[in-house]
C-alpha positions in Angstrom: 7.0 -17.9 -10.7 6.0 -17.6 -7.1 7.6 -19.5 -4.2 7.3 -19.6 -0.4 10.8 -19.7 1.2 11.4 -20.6 4.9 13.6 -18.3 6.9 15.9 -19.2 9.8 13.1 -18.3 12.2 10.5 -21.0 12.8 7.2 -20.6 11.0 8.4 -17.4 9.3 8.5 -17.2 5.5 9.2 -15.0 2.6 7.0 -14.9 -0.5 9.1 -14.5 -3.6 7.7 -13.6 -7.0 9.9 -13.6 -10.1 13.0 -13.6 -7.9 11.8 -10.6 -5.9 10.9 -10.8 -2.2 7.3 -9.6 -2.0 6.2 -10.4 1.5 7.5 -11.5 4.9 5.0 -13.5 7.0 5.4 -14.7 10.6 2.6 -17.2 11.2 3.0 -17.0 15.0 3.2 -13.2 15.2 1.2 -11.2 12.6 2.4 -8.0 14.3 6.0 -8.6 13.2 6.3 -6.5 10.1 9.9 -7.2 8.9 9.9 -4.9 5.8 10.3 -1.3 6.9 7.8 0.1 4.5 5.1 -2.3 5.7 5.9 -1.3 9.2 5.2 2.3 8.2 1.9 1.3 6.7 1.1 -0.5 9.9 1.8 2.6 11.9 -0.7 4.5 9.8 -3.3 1.8 10.2 -2.8 1.9 14.0 -3.5 5.6 14.1 -6.6 5.6 11.9 -10.0 5.7 13.8 -10.4 4.6 17.4 -7.7 2.3 18.9 -8.5 -1.3 18.1 -11.7 -0.4 16.3 -12.6 -2.5 13.2 -11.7 -1.0 9.9 -12.9 -1.5 6.3 -9.9 -2.0 4.2 -9.2 -2.7 0.5 -5.7 -4.0 -0.4 -4.8 -3.7 -4.1 -2.2 -6.5 -4.3 -2.0 -9.5 -2.1 1.1 -11.6 -2.2 1.6 -13.1 1.3 -1.2 -11.0 2.8 1.1 -9.6 5.5 -0.7 -6.3 6.1 -4.2 -7.9 6.0 -3.1 -10.4 8.6 -1.8 -7.5 10.7 -5.1 -5.6 10.5 -7.1 -8.8 11.3 -4.9 -9.4 14.4 -4.8 -5.8 15.7 -8.3 -4.8 14.6 -10.6 -7.8 15.2 -13.8 -7.9 13.2 -12.3 -5.7 10.5 -13.7 -6.3 7.0 -11.0 -6.6 4.4 -11.0 -7.1 0.6 -7.8 -8.1 -1.3 -7.7 -7.6 -5.0 -5.2 -10.1 -6.3 -5.4 -11.4 -9.9 -2.7 -14.1 -9.6 -4.9 -17.0 -8.6 -1.9 -19.4 -8.5 -0.1 -17.1 -6.0 -3.2 -16.9 -3.8 -3.6 -20.7 -3.9 0.1 -21.2 -2.9 -0.2 -18.7 0.0 -3.5 -20.2 1.2 -1.8 -23.7 1.2 1.5 -22.8 2.7 0.6 -19.8 4.8 -3.1 -20.3 5.8 -5.1 -17.5 7.2 -6.5 -17.6 10.7 -10.1 -18.8 11.0 -12.7 -16.0 10.8 -10.0 -13.5 9.7 -12.5 -11.4 7.8 -10.1 -11.3 4.8 -11.7 -12.0 1.3 -9.4 -12.4 -1.7 -11.0 -11.5 -5.0 -9.3 -12.9 -8.2 -9.4 -9.6 -10.1 -6.9 -7.0 -11.2 -6.7 -3.8 -9.2 -8.3 -1.5 -11.7 -11.3 -3.7 -12.3 -11.7 -4.4 -8.6 -11.6 -0.8 -7.7 -14.3 0.0 -10.2 -16.6 -2.6 -8.5 -16.3 -1.2 -5.0 -19.2 0.6 -3.4 -18.9 4.4 -3.0 -17.8 5.6 0.4 -17.5 2.1 1.8 -13.9 1.9 3.0 -11.7 3.5 5.6 -8.4 2.7 3.9 -7.3 1.7 0.4 -3.8 0.3 0.3 -2.1 0.2 -3.0 0.8 -2.2 -2.9 0.7 -4.0 -6.3 3.8 -4.7 -8.3 4.7 -6.2 -11.7 8.3 -6.3 -12.8 9.3 -4.0 -9.9 6.8 -1.2 -10.6 3.1 -0.4 -9.8 1.0 -1.4 -12.9 0.5 1.7 -15.1 -3.3 1.5 -14.9 -3.2 2.0 -11.2 -1.4 5.3 -11.0 -3.4 7.5 -13.4 -5.9 10.2 -12.3 -8.8 7.9 -13.4 -7.5 5.1 -11.1 -7.2 7.6 -8.2 -10.7 8.8 -8.9 -11.8 5.2 -8.2 -9.8 5.1 -5.0 -11.3 8.4 -3.8 -14.8 7.2 -4.7 -14.4 4.0 -2.6 -13.1 5.9 0.4 -15.3 7.3 3.2 -15.1 11.1 3.6 -12.3 10.8 6.2 -10.7 7.7 4.5 -7.0 7.5 3.5 -5.1 6.0 0.6 -1.7 4.3 1.3 0.6 3.8 -1.6 3.9 2.0 -1.7 6.0 3.4 -4.6 9.6 2.3 -5.5 11.8 4.9 -7.1 15.1 6.7 -7.0 16.3 10.3 -7.6 15.3 12.4 -9.3 11.9 10.7 -8.6 10.4 11.6 -11.9 7.9 8.7 -11.7 6.9 9.5 -8.1 6.4 13.2 -9.0 4.0 12.2 -11.9 2.1 9.7 -9.7 1.6 12.4 -7.0 0.5 14.9 -9.5 -2.3 12.6 -10.5 -3.1 11.7 -6.9 -3.5 15.3 -5.9 -6.4 15.8 -8.4 -8.6 13.7 -6.1 -6.8 13.4 -2.7 -4.9 16.6 -2.4 -3.4 16.3 1.1 -0.2 14.1 1.1 2.6 13.0 3.3 5.5 10.8 2.4 8.1 8.7 4.2 11.3 7.2 3.0 14.8 6.1 4.2 17.5 8.7 4.1 19.7 6.9 1.5 16.7 6.9 -0.9 16.0 10.6 -0.4 19.7 11.4 -0.8 20.0 9.5 -4.1 22.3 6.7 -2.8 19.9 3.9 -3.8 16.4 3.2 -4.9 13.9 2.5 -2.2 10.3 2.4 -1.0 8.3 5.6 -0.6 5.1 5.3 1.4 2.6 8.0 0.5 -0.5 8.8 2.6 -3.3 10.7 0.9 -6.6 12.1 2.0 -9.2 14.8 1.3 -8.3 17.1 4.3 -5.2 17.7 6.3 -6.9 16.8 9.6 -7.6 13.3 8.3 -3.8 12.6 8.0 -2.9 14.1 11.4 -3.0 10.8 13.4 -1.0 8.9 10.8 1.5 11.8 10.6 2.1 11.6 14.4 2.4 7.8 14.3 5.0 8.0 11.5 6.9 10.7 13.3 7.1 8.5 16.4 8.1 5.5 14.3 10.8 7.5 12.6 12.5 8.0 16.0 12.3 4.4 17.2 12.5 2.4 14.0 15.2 -0.2 13.5 15.8 1.3 10.1 15.6 5.1 10.3 13.4 7.0 7.9 12.3 10.6 7.2 8.7 11.9 7.2 7.8 14.7 4.9 4.7 16.8 5.7 2.6 18.5 3.0 5.0 21.3 2.7 8.0 18.9 2.3 6.1 16.8 -0.3 5.2 19.9 -2.3 8.8 21.1 -2.2 10.6 17.8 -2.8 8.1 16.0 -5.0 6.3 18.7 -7.0 6.4 19.5 -10.6 5.1 16.3 -12.0 2.6 15.7 -14.7 -0.3 13.3 -14.2 0.3 10.0 -16.1 -1.8 9.2 -19.1 -4.0 6.1 -19.3 -2.0 3.2 -20.7 -3.0 1.7 -24.1 -6.0 -0.6 -23.9 -5.5 -4.3 -24.8 -6.3 -3.5 -28.5 -3.5 -1.0 -28.6 -5.6 2.3 -28.3 -5.4 4.5 -25.3 -8.4 4.3 -23.0 -10.8 7.2 -22.5 
């Protein structure tokens, strides 16, 4: 069940799904990214392409549409597609947290895997994967076949941004990254120190691209943010990711609805 909960700050809300806080939305200030991992994603968005230039972005997972609102505000005339299968959630958000006029945000009522397959080849600058069901990214979005669709949708210098939730020894994340490397081999990762040290589970933001130079701007933005962030975090470059998050095995395709594995 989804709900929109008012906070102590005027016109600021939390979108909660199944008892979990999914989004924080400030209707008066779309640049206020309260959740640390969303702020990190925003830093990568800021560094991609020319300053303030429009971007073509796909968001897999919608909830309160926090990051799409941020892109629309900071990058006017951007074209954004949100793949969100929960039509009741989208209707609730549109009613309680309406989008600005001419935002350029289109929400498609389709699951991420189906929506990715329908995207035009090479048409997007960023693909943001931030979809969750019962606290984890759906299994059909973290296989090599899914990442092949992500890579296919991206422009040659495009980037994928992933929000993963995990804890040490990070077995799931290692497997996800092993599959991601098949198609987008250059990776960086950021997380809060207590998560990396095994004290608690947390959000790991992964940035992936075809070449190291495509990640350079985002890497610098994250490094700057790590110094000034209200909640400190650590940025691992390609060497750090390979050292700390190697050794995984690409995840298999989940069973099809009829019970047989796909492919």
